[in-house]
Every structure is written in C-alpha cells, then in structure tokens.
Steps between C-alpha positions, in 0.01 A plus 500: 500500500629843411640706785542217749837442661686176455441418872126542460500270199692243709227518763232431241681187382347509151144480625257721308248474785754630751600775259143623474457497879838666568465771234288706737764459773791596274549840666513333841769259379702784350492677834625180669783483249592862576513421872741211437712708268523767767619273777863586416453877486200611707487568869274278713226762545464565126496128430230433765285784364524356149430149628140577596398334174615165645244515781217366285347205682312371199806490275784453743589151377540611139690811612745290705540253211581792273747634753683166496519509120642853518753385762619218274544750221692742728713211630657472153653844563560480874505171693381665820145490363500122535470549878186709448329204340523310824354799684199508265451123537503544880240779476276283279522215751415735786197632314377145443530442875275806556773718651428869522474623139649847540772392735606214272531728199672774705758248624553363151564847355736600782696178465526534121619859527754411768624195308560702183664787687737268690593323178601819320 
C-alpha cells in the first residue's frame, strides 16, 4: 500500500484483511515509529508525552507487536535495541496477567529509554 512504512508492511504479513483494518490506524503506527526513532535523541519527558498514543487499551496488542517489529528493524543499526524487545515481551506478559495497564506501559517505556541511553 502506498505511503506505508516497511515496518507496517511487516506487521501486516501480506494479509489484505489486516491491511484494510490497519489502514485506519496507520497514523497511530507512524507515531509509534517516531517514538522509537526518538529513543536515542529525545529526553524522557518528551518521549513520554509522545507515547500517549500507546495507551490505547483496544489496540495495545497490535501496537506492542508493531513496536517489536520496529525494534528488530532498529537492531540492524544498533544492537542495543535487541534488549528492548525483551522489555516489550515482558510488558505483553504482564498485561495478559492483568497487571496495571498504565503502570506496565510506563515501566516498559522507561526501561526502553534507559536501555537505549545506556547503550549509546
């Protein structure tokens, strides 16, 4: 589809049905990608303000899956992003165990920011 990032196409996995459903969420996924791209350069407050798009209870699983795809893509450039994948997996597991939604995502974002910053 025209205008979609390579990471978003990876998330869709060639499924036309998924592409139609995700087309309306394309802006949300682009914001997620901007957050990940900014982990290396932005301060924690700016990153947390931009990350409000992640706090979507209905779509959190697809957002976190997309974040993992973006992390794999970023890991090609900088290996420190591999550690962030584990952080996202841990957050997904906590959400499945009904842990506090906001606290789980806050912790995930803080840990990712700290991991990337320490690895620079």
